[in-house]
Every structure is written in C-alpha cells, then in structure tokens.
N, C-alpha and C positions, 0 to 999 in steps of 0.2 A: 382561462382554459382555452386551448386552441380549438378552432372551429373544425378543422380537418384532422382526422386521426392519422397518426404516423404509423407506418408499418415497420415493425422491428423484428419481423419473423426471420430476416436474413442473418441475424446475430445468433449463431448457435452457442452452445455452452462453452466451447473452446475460445470464443471471441469475446467473452464477458469477463470483466475484472471488477471486483468490489473491494474498495480500500478506504481507509480512514487516515486522518493525520492526528497523531497524539503528541503532546508536548507538555512541558512545564508552562505555567502561566507566563505570558509576555515573551515567549521564545519565538513567536512569529507565525502562528497558524493562520491568523487573520490576514497578514501580509501575503503569505504563501497562497492562500485560497483566492485572495483578491486578484492575483495575477491570472488565475484560472477562470473565475466565475463572477467576481465582483460583489455579489449580493447574498452571500450565505447567512450573514447576520441580519435577520429580519425584524426581530423584536425591538421596540423603541429603547428598552433598557440596555440591549446589547450595543446599540449605536451610541447611546449616551455614555456608557461606561467603557466602551472600547474592549469588551470581553465577549466571549461566547458563553451563552447560558443554556440554550436548547440545541440539541443535535439536529442538524439539517442535512438533507441529502440533495444531490444534484447529479444529473446524468450528462456525460459528454460523449460525443462521437469523435473518434480519433483514428487516424490512419498511420500504421507503423509497418514499415517494410512491405508496402503495397497491400496490406491487409487491413480491413476495417474492424475496429473494436468499439464495443459499448462499455464505457467505464463509468462506474458509479462511485462518486466521492461522498463520503459521509463525514460531515464536520463534527468535531468534538470539542467540548470545553477543556481548558487547561487547569482551572482551579480545582483544588481538592474537594471543595464543597459540591462539585457537580460530577463526581466520579461515577455516580449511577448512570448519568447520561452517556459516559464513555463506555461503560460495560454494555449498555443497550446497543450502542452503535457498533461495537466490535462483533456483536452476535450476528450482524448482517454482512460481515466482511470475511475475506479470506487472507487479506494482507493489510499492513499498516505502515505508514511512514513515521518513524520516531524522529521528530524534529528537535534539534539541540542548538541552543544559542552558542556561537563560537566565542563570545566574550564572557559567558558565564559558566559554561560547561555543564556537567551533570548536576541536576537539582532534585529535590525530593519527589516531585511529580514525574520527573523523567524515569526514576526508578519504579515508582508505583505503577505508572502506565505501561512500562516495559513488562513487568511481571503479570499485569492484567492481560496483555496481549499474548504473552508467552503461555499463560495458563489455558488460553483458548486455542493454542496450537496455530497461531497466525504467523504468516511470513512477515518478518520485521525488517524494514529497510531503514538504516540510519542515514540521516541527512543533516549536514552542518549548515545552519543558516547564519546570516549576518556576518559573512566572512569579510565584508568590506568595511566593517567598523574599525576605527583607529585602535581600540583596545582588544580586537579579536586575536585569538591564538588558536587557529583551527588544528594545528599539528598537536598541540598539547591536549585539546579536547578529543581529538581522534585517538590518542593513546589512552585517555580515560575510558572511552567507549570500548576499546579493545580489551582493556584489563577488567572492566566491570562486567561486560556482557559477551565477550569473546566473539565479536563480529569479525568478519573478514574485511581487511582494509580495502580490498578491491571493490567492495560493495558500497563504500561510503562516498556520498556525493556532497561536494561543497558548493553552496549556492548563496545568492543574495536575492531575496524576494523583492527588496527595494529597487535594486538596479536591474534585476532580470537576469543576472549571471547564472547560467546553467539551468534556468527554469525549464527550458525546452527539453532537457534530458530527464526530468523527473518522471513524466508519464511513460517515457521509454523504459525507464528502470522499473516502474510499476508493472508494465506488461511483461517484462522479462522475469521478474522475481516473484510476482504474486500468482499463485495457482488459480486456475479457473474454478468456479463452483462445481460441486460434485453431483448436483441434481440431475434428474432426467425428465424432460418435458412429456414423455410418454407415460409416466407413472401418474397415479391419481393425485389430485391437487393437495398440496400441503403448504399453507402460507402462514408465516409468523408475523403478527402485528407488533411493531416496535415503536410506533408513535401515532398520534391522532390529533386532530384539531377540529373546531366547529366552524362551519360556514353557514351564514344565515340563509343562503339560497338553496343549497343542496343537502344541508345537514352535516353529519359527521363525515370527515374525510380520513381514511385510514392509510397509514404508510405500511406497506407489506414487503417482506422479503420472501420471494417465491422459492421455497426449498425444492419442491417437486411439482410436476404437472404444468398446466396452463390455465389461466383465468381470463375470461373475456366478457363483454357485454351480454347480458341475458342469462348468464350462469346463475344457478341458485346454490347458495353456500350456507353453511351452518357454523356457528361459533361453538367450539369445543367447551368453552367455559360456561356459557349461558344456555346453550341449546337453541338459541334463537335462529330463525331462518331469514335470509335476505336475498334479494335479487340484484345483481350487478347492473347498474345503469351507466357506469363509465369506469374505464381503467386508463392509466397513463403514467407518465414519468415527470420528474421535476428537472427542467433543463434551462435555467434554474427555476423558472415559473412552471405552473401546471400545463402539460401538453398531453392531450389524449392520444392513446395508441389503440391499435386494433386488438391487442392482447398483451398479456405479460406471461413470460415463460420462465421455466426453472432457471435459477441463477440470477434473475433480474430483480431489481428493487424499484418499486413504484407505488402509486396510490390507487385506491379504489373508492368509488362512490356507490353505496348500496342501500340508499334510502334508510340509513340508520338515523333515527331522529334525536336520540339522546346520547351525549358523550359518555354517560355512565355505562352504556352498552359496550364501549370500546375499551377492553381491558388489555393493558400492555402485557405482552407475553402470551396472549391468546393464540390458539391455532384455528385456522379456518379451512374447511374442506368442502368438496362438492356434496350436495344432498344425496346423490345416487351412489357416491363412493366414499363411505366413512373410512377414516384412518385414525391411527393412534396419535394422540396429541403430542406436540413437541415439548421439550423441557422449557419451562418458563424462566423468568429472571429471579435471582435471589433477592429477597426483600432487604433493603439496607436498614441499618440501625440508626435511628435519630440520635444526635449528640447534643443538640441544643433545643430547649423548649421555651416557648413564649406564648403569652395570652394575646389573642387577637379579638378586638371589639370594633363595631362600627362607630364612627364619630357621631353619626346621626342614626338614632334607633330606627328611623323609618327605612333605612337601608339594610335592615337585618335579613330579609328574605333575599334581596338582591345579592348581598354578600355571601349568603349560604350557597346560592347557585354558582357564584364566581369561584368560591373555594372548591366546590364539587368539580367544576370543570378543570381547574388548575391542578388539583390533586390526582385526578384520574389520568391526566397527562404527565404528571410528575409523581410517581408512586413513592418517592423517597420521603414525602411529607406525610407525617402521621397526624390524625385529627381526632380530638376528643372534645365533647361539649363541656363548657365551663360557664358558670354564672358568677358575676361580680356584683357585690352590693352597690357599688358606685356606678359601674359601667353597664350593668345589665347582662343580657344574654351574649355569650361569645364562645370562643373556642380556644383550646390549648393545642398548639401546633408544635410538632417536633421536626427539626431541620437537621441537615448534615453539617451546618456551620452558620456563623453569623452573616457571612456574605450571602449564603443561600436564603437566609431569613430576610435580609434587606432587599434582595432581588424579588422575592415572592411578594413582599409588601408593595414594591414599586410596580410590579405587574398588575396587582389589584387596582392600583390608582391609575396607571396608564391605560390599561386595556379595558377596564370596567368602570372607570370614573368614580370609584368609591374611596372616600377618605376613611382611613382606619387608624386605630390606636394599638400599638404593640407594647406589651409590658416588658419589664426587664428580662433579658434572656437568662436562662439558668441551665445548668447541666443536671443530669440525674444524680441524686445523692442517695446513699444507703444509710439507714439508721438502724442500729442494732440495740434492742432493749435488753434489760437484765433477765427477762424471762425467756430469752433465746429467739425472739421474733426478729425478722429482718424486713424492714419497710423500704420500698423504693419510692423516693420523693421526686416528682416531676414538676411540682408547682410550689412556690413559696407559701401559698395558702395551706398546703398540706404539711408544712414543716412543723414538727412537734415543739411545744413550749416546755422547756425543762422544768419550770416551776409548776405548771399544771400536771405534769407527769410525775411530780415528786421525785425528780432526779432518777427516774428509772431508765434513763438512756445510758447504755454501756459505751457506745462509740458512734461517731458520725464520720463517714468516709466519702471522698469525692474521687472521680476518675481522673487519671493523669492523661495519658495519651496512648494511642495505638500507633506504633512506629516500626519502620523497617530500618535496621541498623546494618551498615556495611563497614566491616573492619578487617584489617589484615588477619590472616589465619592465626598468627602468633598470639593475638589478643582475644581469640574466640572464647576460650575457657573463662577468662576473667569477665568478659562481657556477659556471657550466659549467667554466671554467678551473680553479677550485679543486677541483671534484669529479673532473675528469679526472686531476689530479695525485695524488689520494688514492684512486682507484677500486680496488675489489677488496680483496685481502689486503695487509696492511702488515707490514714487517719487525718482528720483536719478539725481545727477548733472553729466550728461554724455556728453561727447564731442567726436567728430570724429577726430582722428589723421591721417594725410596723410603723405606719404613719397614721396619726389620729388627728382628725379635725373636729374640734369640740367634743372630744372623748369618743368619737365614732371612728373605727378603723377604716382606712381607705385601702381595701385589699389589693387593688390594682397597682399600688405603689409599694407593696411589701417586697422585701428582697432578702436573699440569703447571702450573708457576708462573713468573711473571716473576722473574728472578734477584734483583731488589731485595727480594723478599718471602720468599725461600727460608729465610733464617735465622730470621726472625720466626715463620713458620708451623712450621718444623722444630722449634724449641725448644718451641713451644706444644704440638705434638702429642706430643713425647717426655714432657713433664711430665704431660700429661693421661693418657697411657697408663700411666705409672707409678702413678697413683692408681686406674686402672680395672682393671688386671690383678691377679689374686689372687696372693699370695705362694706360692712352692713350697718344696720341700725343698732347692732349689739356687738360686743367684743367677740372675737374668734380666736380660739387657742389652737395652735399648731404644735403637735408634739411628735417626736420620734421615740419609740420605746423598743426595748429588747429584754426578753425574759422578765417582764414585769417592772423593769427599771426605766425611768425616763432619762433619755440621753440628751435631748435638747428641747427647748420650748421657746416659741415666739408667740407674741400676741398681736393680732391685728386690731387696732383700736377702732371703736365704733364711731360712725359719723354722728356728729352732735348738732342738734337743732336748738336754737336759742329760744326756749319756751317762755322766758321772762321778758322778752323784748316788748310785749304789749303792756307790761306792768309799769306804772308810773309812781313816782314818789318812793317812800321808804317802807312800804308794807312788806316786811320780811316774812310774815306768816304766809301771805299769799304766794310769795316767791318760793318758799320752801315746799309748800303744798304742790306747786306745779313741778318742781324738780323731783320730788319724791314720786309723783305720779309717773313722770317720764322714766324714772329708774325702775319702777315696778313693771312698766310696759316693756322695757328692754329685757327684763328677766323672763317675762312670758314669751317674748319673741325668741329668746335664746333657747328656751325649753322646747319650743315647737318648731322653730325655724330650721330648714335644711340649708346648709352652706353648699353652694354649687362650685365645684372645682372646674374652672374653665378648660375647654379642650386644649387651648394653647399651653396651659400649665402641664398637662399630661405629655404633650408633644415635647416641650422643653426638657422635662425631667427624663423622659424615655430616650431622647436622642443624645443627651450629653454623654460624652465619652468619660468614663470613670478613670 
C-alpha cells in the first residue's frame, strides 16, 4: 500500500472509463494485458497454468487528446468454468473488448461472452489479436464477426499483443467507444462489492464499484446484507498494486479497508451505504448452478478445522462453489462441493494446497443424476453414496437420467426449424443405463471410491481398480480381499496374500505333531486378526485412483 494518498478528485465522471477484456480461452487476454500492466495474474495457480482464474482490476492514468482519463481495466477468465467471474466483472463495467484469435476465429466462449456482455447493455469493441501468426486470416475472421454479431467494420482493430502492433490504439478506442459511468458523486453513497480477499495485517479488503456518491477515510458505512456497521480506515485503487487515495467517487472502482475481521462478512453482490443516508440495495448476482460434484477430505484429519476455514474463505470469494457436509466411513468428516466444471474443481484443489498448505483428497467427480421410481418420486443424486441399489429397491426404479449439455447453437436461418425440432426432442436429461460401482476391502465398502458408471464400462473400470489397489495396499499378516461390485454382483476380485512367518524354524527333527500345532495356531491367529483388523488404504492409493484419467 502506498504511504502517500493519491488525489483523484480531478477525474470527474466524464473522464472515467471502466472496461474489461473478454475472450475464448487462449485467445490472448493475458498477452494483451501484459502489454498494459504486466501483473494481473497474481495467484500461483494462474502463473503455473498460464490461465486467468480470478477477476482482477487495475487502474491506469492515460492522456488522450490533451485530456487526462482514469481507466479501470478488469481482467476476466476465458474458460467456461469461470464464467461467473466474468459476469461479476462485467457488472462493474460500461464497456468491454471482445478479443478474437485471428487464426482460430469465433469459438464457443466468444459467443457466450458476447451475449453475456450484450445482456448487460455494454459497449462491445471487437479486437482481432495474433494477426502476425503464419496461419492468421484476419479478413476471414472479420467477416465472421460481421455476420454473427453485426459489428461495424470501422470499429474493428487488428493487433498483435506479442509484437505490440496497434496496442497503443486500444486505449484510444476504449475512450472513444466506452460510455462513462452514469453515477453522481453528489448523491448518497451506493457501492457494490464484487470481490474481496483477506490480509493478515488489515483484515478483509473489499473491491467496490462506486455507483453513486463518495467514500473516504472516516466514513461510517452499513452492509445492506448483514446490517453490520463499519468505519473506513483506508480507500484506494489497484494500479496495479494497492495505492491509497483521498477518496473514491461515483464511477470509480477501488478497494476499501474498514476493519472487517472475517471474510464471511464480505458477501459478493452486497450493497454498502453511509450510515446517515440509507439507500435501496442494488441488484446482486445470479447464483450459478453447479455442474460437477466431488467429495473433499483432508489427507490428515488434524487439518480438518484448518481446511474448513480455508473452504469458507475461498467459497465466500467464489460463490459459484456449493458446499455440503459429508461423512465418509474411510476418510472421515469432509464436504461435498459443487463446481462449474472439472477445471474449476482442479483449480480449487490447487488453491487449497498452494495458498493454505493443506493436502486434500478429492473423490471422483460426478454430475447430478435424476432417479425416477415406480411410485412417481424423483430423486436428485449428487453423490455416488446416495445412488440407489436396484436390488435393494426390488427393481422399483423406473428410469435413471443424466444431463447432457447447455449450449448455444448458431445455425443459418434455413435450418432453424429443424434445429429447434431436434433440440426439443433431446432437451434436458436423457435416459442412461447407469449403475453404482462399489469397492470392498475385506467385505467393507470404501465409500470414497464408489462411482456411478455406464453399465458398459463397469467391468473394465472394476477390474482396473481391483488390480491397482492390489499393488497399492501394503501386505498384512492376513489375506486381504479387494472386490468391486455392482447391484450385488462381484465384478472383479483380487487377493493380497498375507506375509508369512516361518513358525517352524525353531523345530528340529521330524516331530510333525509339533509342527502342525504351530502352523494351526498361526492360522487361527490370522483368522482373528482378519476379523478385527482394519486395512488401511494409503493416501497415495486414493491420490493415484482419483487422479487417473478414465
């Protein structure tokens, strides 16, 4: 944080521009932003994977035609799993750059992000990136954009973020095409919280979009969501690091520090207002629907409380993750988490490990299934543990369905009728021949390894898991049976042979009676061990089985 506060009072509402960059994954948002600010991807997982995961903002001071402008750039992810981050970012903007790869053209997220920005009435500026690539065809891609979105060809800018071609013209175009915010600094304060993070020195830091009014150090504000009161100790902007300012005015985007001690108090989409001037709360964000569910457990049970706190902090910052408590017979207390996709799930796990230093175990990801019984009941299944057994239910299951996909389809108008007819026939959930596969160690189910599979894949997967567990589980003083079952039928079985001690080594001569007595005593002892002994499935075995790509 800067020691001296920056005065940004001179930037009135007409000289402020708030914009974001949206694109399909790998179309160049990181390269484009690197030319402007270098460091918007701050999380270790972002730097390691080369993708944007969290929306970040940064303020730039720019002079155009002898006039000073304050420009706020809000970085957005390109992958579909982080579309919720995009919607949050766009809520703080009036314009956006739609970045398209000149060698790939329009892709799925190009369309999805366009309509997301279009639905929020934002000014959309098309920019063609990577025009210097050998396989680039900017003219062809330009025609695609004209036909799909009816852009004006005069508004399209062709750039290369790598070489710097026309980069200097991007901000000029943003100033010309993006409208200024509509707020009024003389109105009562109305601020929208769209992001937050925890700092061990000052507590929770809140990123705010100031819709109306002014906020400064010493102001007393109230949360519309919780009713809690806070006193502002610092306000500032990200440029790109935290720099304190004298105040934040309508139309500006910045951070506030207000002695908020717990991140659970910072609800994304919350409205803050001055204690003496109550206002009506702003419309929040629509809660996204999880598409993939997975069980999460600490590798070390001593980390349970630490993991709970870490999940609370990450999920309040990322509201797209749903959380339910879950208990596993083998892994103990844990949680069933819902994610927007498998990449979202992998990134969440990596953030727990990188930022909080906690080793975790993730169970097999599943999608929500619907089970319809013969008595008309419909059950939504989010966990393999809840999946019904056909044998136990005496075949009372009428149908099991699984979701296919939610898609935007763009077709020539001549095929519109046939496409609608096809979609209507296949809409929603589709019937599927699904079964639950369980893993049994010495006849005891290992619920964390249960999976819902298509019946055609049960034998292949079951045999593979049994063989791999045989190699991963350590030998004991008794035989260990590893079985995979489905609907009461054993699919595969492997036996881990017991370690053998030579109990007759001390016997001399040919006393067969003494030898048989010792061998029978050893045999009886192993039976007792098997009846009371618990087989420990090592952490490495879970990791190996969970991370293998089926």
